[in-house]
Gaussian input, Z-matrix of N, CA and C with variables (Angstrom, degrees):
# hf/3-21g

backbone

0 1
 N
 C     1     B1
 C     2     B2     1     A1
 N     3     B3     2     A2     1     D1
 C     4     B4     3     A3     2     D2
 C     5     B5     4     A4     3     D3
 N     6     B6     5     A5     4     D4
 C     7     B7     6     A6     5     D5
 C     8     B8     7     A7     6     D6
 N     9     B9     8     A8     7     D7
 C    10    B10     9     A9     8     D8
 C    11    B11    10    A10     9     D9
 N    12    B12    11    A11    10    D10
 C    13    B13    12    A12    11    D11
 C    14    B14    13    A13    12    D12
 N    15    B15    14    A14    13    D13
 C    16    B16    15    A15    14    D14
 C    17    B17    16    A16    15    D15
 N    18    B18    17    A17    16    D16
 C    19    B19    18    A18    17    D17
 C    20    B20    19    A19    18    D18
 N    21    B21    20    A20    19    D19
 C    22    B22    21    A21    20    D20
 C    23    B23    22    A22    21    D21
 N    24    B24    23    A23    22    D22
 C    25    B25    24    A24    23    D23
 C    26    B26    25    A25    24    D24
 N    27    B27    26    A26    25    D25
 C    28    B28    27    A27    26    D26
 C    29    B29    28    A28    27    D27
 N    30    B30    29    A29    28    D28
 C    31    B31    30    A30    29    D29
 C    32    B32    31    A31    30    D30
 N    33    B33    32    A32    31    D31
 C    34    B34    33    A33    32    D32
 C    35    B35    34    A34    33    D33
 N    36    B36    35    A35    34    D34
 C    37    B37    36    A36    35    D35
 C    38    B38    37    A37    36    D36
 N    39    B39    38    A38    37    D37
 C    40    B40    39    A39    38    D38
 C    41    B41    40    A40    39    D39
 N    42    B42    41    A41    40    D40
 C    43    B43    42    A42    41    D41
 C    44    B44    43    A43    42    D42
 N    45    B45    44    A44    43    D43
 C    46    B46    45    A45    44    D44
 C    47    B47    46    A46    45    D45
 N    48    B48    47    A47    46    D46
 C    49    B49    48    A48    47    D47
 C    50    B50    49    A49    48    D48
 N    51    B51    50    A50    49    D49
 C    52    B52    51    A51    50    D50
 C    53    B53    52    A52    51    D51
 N    54    B54    53    A53    52    D52
 C    55    B55    54    A54    53    D53
 C    56    B56    55    A55    54    D54
 N    57    B57    56    A56    55    D55
 C    58    B58    57    A57    56    D56
 C    59    B59    58    A58    57    D57
 N    60    B60    59    A59    58    D58
 C    61    B61    60    A60    59    D59
 C    62    B62    61    A61    60    D60
 N    63    B63    62    A62    61    D61
 C    64    B64    63    A63    62    D62
 C    65    B65    64    A64    63    D63
 N    66    B66    65    A65    64    D64
 C    67    B67    66    A66    65    D65
 C    68    B68    67    A67    66    D66
 N    69    B69    68    A68    67    D67
 C    70    B70    69    A69    68    D68
 C    71    B71    70    A70    69    D69
 N    72    B72    71    A71    70    D70
 C    73    B73    72    A72    71    D71
 C    74    B74    73    A73    72    D72
 N    75    B75    74    A74    73    D73
 C    76    B76    75    A75    74    D74
 C    77    B77    76    A76    75    D75
 N    78    B78    77    A77    76    D76
 C    79    B79    78    A78    77    D77
 C    80    B80    79    A79    78    D78
 N    81    B81    80    A80    79    D79
 C    82    B82    81    A81    80    D80
 C    83    B83    82    A82    81    D81
 N    84    B84    83    A83    82    D82
 C    85    B85    84    A84    83    D83
 C    86    B86    85    A85    84    D84
 N    87    B87    86    A86    85    D85
 C    88    B88    87    A87    86    D86
 C    89    B89    88    A88    87    D87
 N    90    B90    89    A89    88    D88
 C    91    B91    90    A90    89    D89
 C    92    B92    91    A91    90    D90
 N    93    B93    92    A92    91    D91
 C    94    B94    93    A93    92    D92
 C    95    B95    94    A94    93    D93
 N    96    B96    95    A95    94    D94
 C    97    B97    96    A96    95    D95
 C    98    B98    97    A97    96    D96
 N    99    B99    98    A98    97    D97
 C   100   B100    99    A99    98    D98
 C   101   B101   100   A100    99    D99
 N   102   B102   101   A101   100   D100
 C   103   B103   102   A102   101   D101
 C   104   B104   103   A103   102   D102
 N   105   B105   104   A104   103   D103
 C   106   B106   105   A105   104   D104
 C   107   B107   106   A106   105   D105
 N   108   B108   107   A107   106   D106
 C   109   B109   108   A108   107   D107
 C   110   B110   109   A109   108   D108
 N   111   B111   110   A110   109   D109
 C   112   B112   111   A111   110   D110
 C   113   B113   112   A112   111   D111
 N   114   B114   113   A113   112   D112
 C   115   B115   114   A114   113   D113
 C   116   B116   115   A115   114   D114
 N   117   B117   116   A116   115   D115
 C   118   B118   117   A117   116   D116
 C   119   B119   118   A118   117   D117
 N   120   B120   119   A119   118   D118
 C   121   B121   120   A120   119   D119
 C   122   B122   121   A121   120   D120
 N   123   B123   122   A122   121   D121
 C   124   B124   123   A123   122   D122
 C   125   B125   124   A124   123   D123
 N   126   B126   125   A125   124   D124
 C   127   B127   126   A126   125   D125
 C   128   B128   127   A127   126   D126
 N   129   B129   128   A128   127   D127
 C   130   B130   129   A129   128   D128
 C   131   B131   130   A130   129   D129
 N   132   B132   131   A131   130   D130
 C   133   B133   132   A132   131   D131
 C   134   B134   133   A133   132   D132
 N   135   B135   134   A134   133   D133
 C   136   B136   135   A135   134   D134
 C   137   B137   136   A136   135   D135
 N   138   B138   137   A137   136   D136
 C   139   B139   138   A138   137   D137
 C   140   B140   139   A139   138   D138
 N   141   B141   140   A140   139   D139
 C   142   B142   141   A141   140   D140
 C   143   B143   142   A142   141   D141
 N   144   B144   143   A143   142   D142
 C   145   B145   144   A144   143   D143
 C   146   B146   145   A145   144   D144
 N   147   B147   146   A146   145   D145
 C   148   B148   147   A147   146   D146
 C   149   B149   148   A148   147   D147
 N   150   B150   149   A149   148   D148
 C   151   B151   150   A150   149   D149
 C   152   B152   151   A151   150   D150
 N   153   B153   152   A152   151   D151
 C   154   B154   153   A153   152   D152
 C   155   B155   154   A154   153   D153
 N   156   B156   155   A155   154   D154
 C   157   B157   156   A156   155   D155
 C   158   B158   157   A157   156   D156
 N   159   B159   158   A158   157   D157
 C   160   B160   159   A159   158   D158
 C   161   B161   160   A160   159   D159
 N   162   B162   161   A161   160   D160
 C   163   B163   162   A162   161   D161
 C   164   B164   163   A163   162   D162
 N   165   B165   164   A164   163   D163
 C   166   B166   165   A165   164   D164
 C   167   B167   166   A166   165   D165
 N   168   B168   167   A167   166   D166
 C   169   B169   168   A168   167   D167
 C   170   B170   169   A169   168   D168
 N   171   B171   170   A170   169   D169
 C   172   B172   171   A171   170   D170
 C   173   B173   172   A172   171   D171
 N   174   B174   173   A173   172   D172
 C   175   B175   174   A174   173   D173
 C   176   B176   175   A175   174   D174
 N   177   B177   176   A176   175   D175
 C   178   B178   177   A177   176   D176
 C   179   B179   178   A178   177   D177
 N   180   B180   179   A179   178   D178
 C   181   B181   180   A180   179   D179
 C   182   B182   181   A181   180   D180
 N   183   B183   182   A182   181   D181
 C   184   B184   183   A183   182   D182
 C   185   B185   184   A184   183   D183
 N   186   B186   185   A185   184   D184
 C   187   B187   186   A186   185   D185
 C   188   B188   187   A187   186   D186
 N   189   B189   188   A188   187   D187
 C   190   B190   189   A189   188   D188
 C   191   B191   190   A190   189   D189
 N   192   B192   191   A191   190   D190
 C   193   B193   192   A192   191   D191
 C   194   B194   193   A193   192   D192
 N   195   B195   194   A194   193   D193
 C   196   B196   195   A195   194   D194
 C   197   B197   196   A196   195   D195
 N   198   B198   197   A197   196   D196
 C   199   B199   198   A198   197   D197
 C   200   B200   199   A199   198   D198
 N   201   B201   200   A200   199   D199
 C   202   B202   201   A201   200   D200
 C   203   B203   202   A202   201   D201
 N   204   B204   203   A203   202   D202
 C   205   B205   204   A204   203   D203
 C   206   B206   205   A205   204   D204
 N   207   B207   206   A206   205   D205
 C   208   B208   207   A207   206   D206
 C   209   B209   208   A208   207   D207
 N   210   B210   209   A209   208   D208
 C   211   B211   210   A210   209   D209
 C   212   B212   211   A211   210   D210
 N   213   B213   212   A212   211   D211
 C   214   B214   213   A213   212   D212
 C   215   B215   214   A214   213   D213
 N   216   B216   215   A215   214   D214
 C   217   B217   216   A216   215   D215
 C   218   B218   217   A217   216   D216

   B1=1.4890
   B2=1.5772
   B3=1.2792
   B4=1.4492
   B5=1.5912
   B6=1.2913
   B7=1.4259
   B8=1.5646
   B9=1.3203
   B10=1.4833
   B11=1.4683
   B12=1.3447
   B13=1.4461
   B14=1.5329
   B15=1.2380
   B16=1.5749
   B17=1.5808
   B18=1.2600
   B19=1.4622
   B20=1.5671
   B21=1.3073
   B22=1.3746
   B23=1.4769
   B24=1.3386
   B25=1.4976
   B26=1.5252
   B27=1.3189
   B28=1.4697
   B29=1.5308
   B30=1.3215
   B31=1.4872
   B32=1.5153
   B33=1.3435
   B34=1.4755
   B35=1.4810
   B36=1.2313
   B37=1.4670
   B38=1.5522
   B39=1.3054
   B40=1.4698
   B41=1.5516
   B42=1.2638
   B43=1.4737
   B44=1.4995
   B45=1.3748
   B46=1.4721
   B47=1.6115
   B48=1.3239
   B49=1.4342
   B50=1.5186
   B51=1.3187
   B52=1.5144
   B53=1.4441
   B54=1.3029
   B55=1.4943
   B56=1.4906
   B57=1.3452
   B58=1.4096
   B59=1.5286
   B60=1.3902
   B61=1.4218
   B62=1.5707
   B63=1.3023
   B64=1.4960
   B65=1.4832
   B66=1.3239
   B67=1.5361
   B68=1.5720
   B69=1.3442
   B70=1.4895
   B71=1.4207
   B72=1.4125
   B73=1.3929
   B74=1.4698
   B75=1.3516
   B76=1.5610
   B77=1.5352
   B78=1.3831
   B79=1.3715
   B80=1.6097
   B81=1.3110
   B82=1.4771
   B83=1.5784
   B84=1.4072
   B85=1.4965
   B86=1.5255
   B87=1.3185
   B88=1.4388
   B89=1.6227
   B90=1.3298
   B91=1.4413
   B92=1.5565
   B93=1.3172
   B94=1.5081
   B95=1.4927
   B96=1.3370
   B97=1.4620
   B98=1.5245
   B99=1.3946
   B100=1.4848
   B101=1.5067
   B102=1.3187
   B103=1.4248
   B104=1.4782
   B105=1.2562
   B106=1.5883
   B107=1.5096
   B108=1.2573
   B109=1.4975
   B110=1.5044
   B111=1.2983
   B112=1.4909
   B113=1.5071
   B114=1.3289
   B115=1.4640
   B116=1.4931
   B117=1.3710
   B118=1.4316
   B119=1.5844
   B120=1.3256
   B121=1.4459
   B122=1.4615
   B123=1.3098
   B124=1.4376
   B125=1.5312
   B126=1.3391
   B127=1.4514
   B128=1.4879
   B129=1.2809
   B130=1.4281
   B131=1.5484
   B132=1.2392
   B133=1.4653
   B134=1.5630
   B135=1.3212
   B136=1.4977
   B137=1.5559
   B138=1.3240
   B139=1.4824
   B140=1.4550
   B141=1.3754
   B142=1.4536
   B143=1.5562
   B144=1.3763
   B145=1.3580
   B146=1.5164
   B147=1.3046
   B148=1.4918
   B149=1.5351
   B150=1.2837
   B151=1.4549
   B152=1.4945
   B153=1.3484
   B154=1.4967
   B155=1.3778
   B156=1.3686
   B157=1.4259
   B158=1.5516
   B159=1.3179
   B160=1.4301
   B161=1.5628
   B162=1.3112
   B163=1.4991
   B164=1.5796
   B165=1.3246
   B166=1.4057
   B167=1.5036
   B168=1.2982
   B169=1.5145
   B170=1.5616
   B171=1.3627
   B172=1.4948
   B173=1.5420
   B174=1.3453
   B175=1.4881
   B176=1.4787
   B177=1.3505
   B178=1.4924
   B179=1.5119
   B180=1.2721
   B181=1.4697
   B182=1.4834
   B183=1.3828
   B184=1.3375
   B185=1.5732
   B186=1.3292
   B187=1.4730
   B188=1.5035
   B189=1.3292
   B190=1.4337
   B191=1.5096
   B192=1.2865
   B193=1.4481
   B194=1.5829
   B195=1.3066
   B196=1.4062
   B197=1.5724
   B198=1.2621
   B199=1.3604
   B200=1.6062
   B201=1.2727
   B202=1.4603
   B203=1.4981
   B204=1.3231
   B205=1.4973
   B206=1.4888
   B207=1.3195
   B208=1.3847
   B209=1.5114
   B210=1.4317
   B211=1.4185
   B212=1.5352
   B213=1.2404
   B214=1.5077
   B215=1.5052
   B216=1.3417
   B217=1.4506
   B218=1.5299
   A1=105.99
   A2=118.30
   A3=122.99
   A4=108.30
   A5=112.44
   A6=119.17
   A7=110.15
   A8=115.45
   A9=119.35
   A10=108.88
   A11=115.92
   A12=121.32
   A13=110.43
   A14=119.74
   A15=120.80
   A16=105.47
   A17=120.15
   A18=118.40
   A19=110.67
   A20=119.74
   A21=122.64
   A22=109.44
   A23=119.34
   A24=124.21
   A25=110.05
   A26=117.98
   A27=119.46
   A28=109.79
   A29=113.33
   A30=118.46
   A31=110.89
   A32=114.85
   A33=119.29
   A34=111.79
   A35=116.47
   A36=127.43
   A37=111.54
   A38=116.50
   A39=121.71
   A40=111.15
   A41=114.96
   A42=117.93
   A43=112.01
   A44=118.57
   A45=123.02
   A46=102.60
   A47=112.85
   A48=120.89
   A49=113.09
   A50=115.78
   A51=118.43
   A52=115.11
   A53=118.53
   A54=120.36
   A55=110.69
   A56=117.14
   A57=120.37
   A58=115.76
   A59=116.43
   A60=117.77
   A61=113.63
   A62=116.70
   A63=117.49
   A64=106.43
   A65=118.38
   A66=119.96
   A67=112.58
   A68=115.12
   A69=117.86
   A70=109.76
   A71=122.77
   A72=124.97
   A73=108.94
   A74=116.64
   A75=118.32
   A76=112.47
   A77=118.95
   A78=122.00
   A79=112.65
   A80=115.95
   A81=120.66
   A82=111.61
   A83=113.87
   A84=117.59
   A85=113.96
   A86=116.73
   A87=124.28
   A88=108.15
   A89=114.26
   A90=123.36
   A91=109.62
   A92=113.06
   A93=119.48
   A94=112.05
   A95=114.32
   A96=121.25
   A97=113.95
   A98=112.72
   A99=118.36
   A100=112.17
   A101=118.77
   A102=122.82
   A103=113.45
   A104=117.24
   A105=119.96
   A106=110.28
   A107=117.35
   A108=121.39
   A109=106.57
   A110=114.25
   A111=119.49
   A112=108.38
   A113=114.61
   A114=123.27
   A115=106.33
   A116=113.46
   A117=121.04
   A118=111.05
   A119=117.32
   A120=125.85
   A121=108.95
   A122=120.14
   A123=128.14
   A124=104.97
   A125=119.09
   A126=121.76
   A127=114.02
   A128=120.97
   A129=124.09
   A130=107.28
   A131=122.44
   A132=124.11
   A133=107.29
   A134=110.60
   A135=119.75
   A136=113.80
   A137=114.54
   A138=116.99
   A139=119.24
   A140=112.02
   A141=118.45
   A142=113.64
   A143=121.47
   A144=126.92
   A145=112.32
   A146=117.49
   A147=124.77
   A148=109.70
   A149=117.78
   A150=122.45
   A151=110.30
   A152=115.67
   A153=124.44
   A154=109.97
   A155=119.78
   A156=123.70
   A157=105.94
   A158=117.44
   A159=124.56
   A160=112.21
   A161=112.79
   A162=118.03
   A163=111.30
   A164=116.23
   A165=122.49
   A166=117.18
   A167=117.02
   A168=126.37
   A169=107.88
   A170=110.98
   A171=118.04
   A172=106.23
   A173=111.49
   A174=119.38
   A175=108.40
   A176=118.43
   A177=125.70
   A178=106.44
   A179=118.56
   A180=128.96
   A181=106.87
   A182=115.80
   A183=125.85
   A184=111.15
   A185=120.56
   A186=123.26
   A187=109.95
   A188=115.72
   A189=122.48
   A190=114.37
   A191=118.27
   A192=124.22
   A193=111.45
   A194=116.83
   A195=116.49
   A196=112.57
   A197=118.16
   A198=125.17
   A199=110.15
   A200=118.37
   A201=121.73
   A202=115.09
   A203=118.11
   A204=117.47
   A205=116.72
   A206=118.57
   A207=118.39
   A208=116.61
   A209=116.63
   A210=118.83
   A211=111.69
   A212=115.32
   A213=121.34
   A214=111.82
   A215=117.43
   A216=115.61
   A217=110.80
   D1=143.05
   D2=-178.19
   D3=-86.40
   D4=138.77
   D5=-174.54
   D6=-88.91
   D7=-8.45
   D8=-178.62
   D9=-108.45
   D10=155.33
   D11=172.40
   D12=-72.86
   D13=162.82
   D14=-178.95
   D15=-60.60
   D16=-35.80
   D17=-176.75
   D18=-72.23
   D19=-37.35
   D20=177.03
   D21=-67.87
   D22=-47.47
   D23=178.51
   D24=-55.37
   D25=-41.14
   D26=-178.47
   D27=-64.11
   D28=-45.03
   D29=-178.87
   D30=-61.78
   D31=-40.00
   D32=178.11
   D33=-61.47
   D34=-51.71
   D35=-179.33
   D36=-57.95
   D37=-43.06
   D38=178.62
   D39=-63.49
   D40=-27.24
   D41=-177.36
   D42=-76.11
   D43=-19.00
   D44=-173.07
   D45=-84.08
   D46=123.08
   D47=179.80
   D48=-95.61
   D49=144.31
   D50=179.10
   D51=-87.61
   D52=-4.15
   D53=178.41
   D54=-149.20
   D55=161.41
   D56=175.83
   D57=83.95
   D58=24.33
   D59=178.14
   D60=-70.02
   D61=173.39
   D62=-176.53
   D63=-69.42
   D64=-40.66
   D65=177.90
   D66=-59.35
   D67=-41.38
   D68=179.50
   D69=-63.87
   D70=-44.17
   D71=-174.78
   D72=-65.86
   D73=-43.65
   D74=-179.45
   D75=-66.31
   D76=-41.18
   D77=175.67
   D78=-65.43
   D79=-41.17
   D80=178.47
   D81=-60.86
   D82=-44.12
   D83=175.54
   D84=-63.10
   D85=-36.04
   D86=-177.00
   D87=-69.03
   D88=-45.91
   D89=179.74
   D90=-60.34
   D91=-49.48
   D92=-177.83
   D93=-61.87
   D94=-40.74
   D95=-179.56
   D96=-63.38
   D97=-33.60
   D98=178.26
   D99=-82.96
   D100=-4.40
   D101=175.10
   D102=98.14
   D103=7.80
   D104=174.82
   D105=-81.95
   D106=131.42
   D107=179.22
   D108=-110.55
   D109=136.18
   D110=-167.55
   D111=-143.82
   D112=165.08
   D113=168.55
   D114=-113.34
   D115=150.76
   D116=-177.53
   D117=-107.76
   D118=138.25
   D119=169.08
   D120=50.87
   D121=61.67
   D122=-176.65
   D123=-78.42
   D124=117.23
   D125=-177.50
   D126=-81.84
   D127=-12.49
   D128=-175.39
   D129=-87.17
   D130=-13.19
   D131=176.38
   D132=-100.54
   D133=133.48
   D134=-179.12
   D135=-54.57
   D136=127.50
   D137=-174.08
   D138=96.48
   D139=-14.55
   D140=-178.30
   D141=49.72
   D142=66.97
   D143=-178.42
   D144=-57.60
   D145=151.02
   D146=178.23
   D147=-70.40
   D148=-41.06
   D149=178.41
   D150=-134.55
   D151=142.05
   D152=175.17
   D153=-127.62
   D154=121.31
   D155=177.30
   D156=-108.79
   D157=84.01
   D158=-171.62
   D159=-55.60
   D160=-38.70
   D161=-176.83
   D162=-59.50
   D163=-34.20
   D164=178.61
   D165=-103.44
   D166=1.92
   D167=-177.72
   D168=50.50
   D169=53.53
   D170=175.70
   D171=-125.30
   D172=143.68
   D173=169.14
   D174=-125.46
   D175=148.67
   D176=-175.60
   D177=-126.20
   D178=130.59
   D179=171.76
   D180=-109.10
   D181=129.71
   D182=-179.94
   D183=-110.17
   D184=100.57
   D185=-177.96
   D186=-96.31
   D187=123.72
   D188=177.13
   D189=-85.44
   D190=176.49
   D191=177.14
   D192=-71.61
   D193=-24.99
   D194=-175.52
   D195=-58.39
   D196=-47.45
   D197=-172.75
   D198=-84.24
   D199=-34.59
   D200=-171.44
   D201=-108.41
   D202=-3.89
   D203=179.71
   D204=81.48
   D205=129.37
   D206=-178.20
   D207=-72.10
   D208=-23.56
   D209=-177.21
   D210=-102.81
   D211=19.69
   D212=177.44
   D213=-66.57
   D214=131.29
   D215=173.98
   D216=-127.16

C-alpha cells in the first residue's frame, strides 16, 4: 500500500530527473579530462544510454541509487 496520496506521489515522481545526476556529471568530467569525447542521452539508440562514445562503439549506462537501492547486493 502506498503511504502517499496520489497528488504527493505525482509531485515526488516529477522531481526525479532522468538525466544530469551527480554520478553522470562526475563520470562525464572524468571522461572529458581523459580525452574521450561523447554524446549524452542519445535517443536514437535503444535504451537511451547516458554516454555514447561513437569512435569506440561503446555506450555507458549510469544507474543511481534511486532506482536500484543503495543496499542492493
